[in-house]
C-alpha positions, -999 to 999 in steps of 0.1 A, spaced: 555 -123 -609 574 -127 -642 563 -112 -674 560 -145 -692 536 -158 -665 501 -152 -679 513 -127 -705 480 -131 -724 461 -121 -693 481 -89 -688 480 -81 -725 442 -85 -725 439 -63 -694 460 -36 -710 440 -38 -742 409 -27 -722 426 6 -713 417 37 -732 451 52 -726 482 45 -706 502 64 -680 539 62 -685 561 71 -655 597 82 -661 622 100 -639 632 136 -644 669 145 -642 663 160 -607 649 126 -595 612 137 -595 586 115 -612 571 125 -645 539 109 -659 530 110 -696 497 99 -710 502 77 -741 475 64 -763 497 44 -788 510 14 -768 510 -18 -788 518 -50 -769 534 -81 -785 511 -111 -789 535 -136 -774 564 -118 -757 566 -93 -728 574 -64 -750 557 -36 -769 562 -4 -786 547 31 -786 547 59 -811 568 88 -800 544 117 -803 536 144 -777 563 130 -755 589 158 -753 597 156 -715 596 118 -714 620 117 -744 644 139 -726 641 117 -694 648 86 -714 681 100 -725 696 95 -691 674 68 -676 656 45 -700 634 28 -673 596 33 -674 566 20 -655 533 18 -674 499 18 -657 470 4 -676 435 4 -661 404 -12 -676 385 20 -683 352 4 -693 324 20 -673 303 -12 -674 333 -33 -662 337 -10 -632 300 -6 -624 295 -44 -626 325 -50 -604 315 -24 -577 279 -37 -577 290 -73 -573 318 -63 -549 343 -83 -568 364 -80 -599 361 -112 -621 392 -101 -641 421 -79 -631 412 -42 -631 446 -31 -642 483 -39 -646 517 -22 -640 543 -30 -667 579 -20 -659 608 -22 -684 634 -7 -705 628 16 -735 650 12 -766 662 37 -790 640 57 -813 636 42 -848 614 47 -879 581 28 -876 574 1 -902 542 2 -922 529 -29 -903 534 -10 -870 515 20 -883 487 -3 -895 486 -20 -861 482 15 -844 453 23 -868 437 -10 -860 440 -5 -823 422 28 -826 392 12 -842 369 35 -861 392 65 -854 421 47 -869 403 44 -903 402 82 -905 437 88 -891 458 108 -916 495 103 -913 524 120 -929 524 156 -942 494 175 -930 485 146 -906 497 131 -874 535 125 -873 537 89 -863 570 83 -879 590 71 -849 585 43 -824 604 30 -794 604 -5 -782 599 -15 -746 611 -48 -731 592 -56 -699 610 -73 -670 582 -69 -643 545 -72 -643 524 -64 -613 486 -65 -609 466 -36 -596 451 -46 -563 418 -30 -550 414 -45 -516 387 -71 -511 374 -65 -547 405 -83 -561 410 -109 -533 416 -143 -547 423 -131 -583 461 -134 -582 466 -166 -561 
């Protein structure tokens, strides 16, 4: 499945995730998974960005291999409970986004504002800059692969 096919569906699935798991590759070839809470996806294109905070090992990994795979799972308890009780997911439970990470750059004010909005109430009280959270840098991600999360019979028929 190509990223442009049903991009809004995948963006909506990812937006229901409380956090994201970014997989990168260590220099010795072993996998490394980093939890990220700051992924912001583009409205119309298969791309996004994340704020480079608490990512020291992943940052080192990206110096030699800029490929990542991101797992986003709908973490709503009600969504999961309803789905398990009805024995069927009505919408995809998760998505894997694979792509290439760009170079670190300084975040724009609009990007910082988007992060605050995505955090809801917490974002209103988020202090940035000196004495606050250092959300100065972002990295863009261009996705080239989108794969749904399959959960056996619970997802049968969702992706056909």
